[in-house]
BAVOMI-809363 format. One record per residue (C-alpha): residue number from 0; residue in one letter; x, y, z. Coordinates in steps of 0.25 Angstrom, whole numbers, plus 2048, in hexadecimal, padded with zeros to 3 digits. Layout:
BEGIN
NUM,A,X,Y,Z;
...
// end
This chain:
BEGIN
0,X,7AC,277,797;
1,X,7A0,279,78D;
2,X,7AA,27B,783;
3,X,7B1,26E,788;
4,X,7A5,266,785;
5,X,7A1,26E,777;
6,X,7AE,269,773;
7,X,7AC,25A,777;
8,X,79E,25B,771;
9,X,7A2,260,763;
10,X,7AE,255,764;
11,X,7A3,24B,766;
12,X,79D,24F,75A;
13,X,7A6,24F,752;
14,X,7AC,243,756;
15,X,79E,23D,753;
16,X,79D,243,747;
17,X,7AA,23D,740;
18,X,7A9,230,744;
19,X,79B,230,73F;
20,X,7A0,235,731;
21,X,7AB,22B,732;
22,X,7A0,21F,733;
23,X,798,225,728;
24,X,7A5,226,720;
25,X,7A9,216,724;
26,X,79B,213,720;
27,X,79B,21A,714;
28,X,7A8,214,711;
29,X,7A5,207,714;
30,X,798,208,70B;
31,X,7A1,20C,6FF;
32,X,7AA,202,700;
33,X,7A0,1F8,701;
34,X,799,1FE,6F4;
35,X,7A7,1FF,6ED;
36,X,7AA,1EF,6F0;
37,X,79B,1EB,6EC;
38,X,79F,1F3,6DF;
39,X,7AB,1EE,6DB;
40,X,7A6,1E1,6DE;
41,X,79B,1E2,6D6;
42,X,7A3,1E8,6C9;
43,X,7B1,1E1,6CC;
44,X,7B9,1E1,6C0;
45,X,7BB,1D3,6BA;
46,X,7C8,1CE,6B6;
47,X,7CF,1D2,6A9;
48,X,7D4,1C4,6A9;
49,X,7CC,1B7,6A9;
50,X,7C1,1BC,6A7;
51,X,7B8,1B9,69B;
52,X,7B4,1C7,694;
53,X,7A8,1C4,68B;
54,X,7A8,1CE,67F;
55,X,79B,1D6,681;
56,X,79D,1E3,678;
57,X,7A7,1E7,66D;
58,X,7A7,1F6,669;
59,X,79A,1F9,670;
60,X,793,1EE,669;
61,X,78C,1E3,672;
62,X,791,1D5,66E;
63,X,787,1CA,66D;
64,X,787,1C0,676;
65,X,78C,1B2,66F;
66,X,78B,1A3,674;
67,X,79A,1A4,679;
68,X,79D,1B4,67A;
69,X,7AA,1BA,676;
70,X,7B4,1BC,682;
71,X,7C2,1C0,684;
72,X,7CA,1BB,692;
73,X,7D7,1BF,697;
74,X,7E1,1B6,69F;
75,X,7EB,1BB,6AA;
76,X,7F7,1B6,6A1;
77,X,7F3,1C1,695;
78,X,7EB,1B7,68C;
79,X,7DD,1BC,686;
80,X,7D3,1B1,67F;
81,X,7C5,1B2,67C;
82,X,7BA,1AF,672;
83,X,7B7,1B8,667;
84,X,7A9,1B3,663;
85,X,7AF,1A8,65B;
86,X,7BC,1A7,65D;
87,X,7C4,1A5,669;
88,X,7D2,1AF,66B;
89,X,7DE,1B1,674;
90,X,7EA,1B7,675;
91,X,7F1,1C0,67F;
92,X,7EF,1CE,685;
93,X,7F6,1D9,68D;
94,X,7EF,1E1,697;
95,X,7F4,1EE,69D;
96,X,7EA,1F7,6A5;
97,X,7DF,1F8,69D;
98,X,7E8,1F6,690;
99,X,7E5,1E9,687;
100,X,7EB,1E2,67C;
101,X,7E8,1D5,677;
102,X,7F3,1CD,670;
103,X,7F4,1C1,667;
104,X,7E7,1BD,666;
105,X,7E4,1B2,65E;
106,X,7D6,1AD,65B;
107,X,7CF,19E,655;
108,X,7CB,1A0,648;
109,X,7BC,199,648;
110,X,7B2,19D,63D;
111,X,7A9,1A6,645;
112,X,79A,1AB,641;
113,X,798,1B9,640;
114,X,78F,1BB,64C;
115,X,79A,1BD,657;
116,X,7A3,1C7,65C;
117,X,7AF,1C2,657;
118,X,7B5,1CD,64E;
119,X,7B0,1D8,657;
120,X,7B7,1D0,663;
121,X,7C4,1CE,65B;
122,X,7C3,1DE,658;
123,X,7C3,1E1,665;
124,X,7CF,1D7,66A;
125,X,7D7,1DF,65F;
126,X,7D4,1EE,664;
127,X,7D3,1ED,673;
128,X,7DD,1F4,67A;
129,X,7D7,1F6,687;
130,X,7CE,1F0,691;
131,X,7C7,1F2,69D;
132,X,7BF,1E9,6A7;
133,X,7B4,1EE,6AF;
134,X,7AD,1E5,6B8;
135,X,7A8,1DA,6AE;
136,X,7AC,1E1,6A1;
137,X,7B8,1E1,699;
138,X,7B8,1EE,68E;
139,X,7C2,1ED,684;
140,X,7C7,1FA,67E;
141,X,7CF,200,672;
142,X,7D6,20E,674;
143,X,7CB,211,680;
144,X,7BF,20D,678;
145,X,7B8,202,67E;
146,X,7B6,1F6,672;
147,X,7B1,1EA,67A;
148,X,7AB,1E5,687;
149,X,7AC,1D7,68C;
150,X,7A4,1D2,698;
151,X,7AC,1C8,6A4;
152,X,7A8,1BB,6A7;
153,X,7AF,1B2,6B1;
154,X,7AD,1A6,6A8;
// end
């Protein structure tokens, strides 16, 4: 009879311990999910398309902020447009995964003051072969090396 009570007591302890552990794991899982959701919301990637990407750096050098900053935009119909610091430009693009190809770019031909990022920006447009969106940043690269960074704006 003592063995019987001993087995019941042991079984009850094991049962209580297991259910307590499940609650701890369940609470931990809920907290982790909440933290992940909050983190994801605060670090949510902007859309590649329909975002105004403002040029921030070229080849590691910060670009001076102008009254009208240089930017690039991509539309859902594979059209690209933007402002290079002096002239407007447009054309088409192809994106597959992180591979980016800009094509048939045309530009207005205004006379520009020397204090603008146009030459640098145009060199980026001719060299870019890949891009990545991380949060509110767009990174252009060439052969795996970062060549320009942009900051997204929903203007």
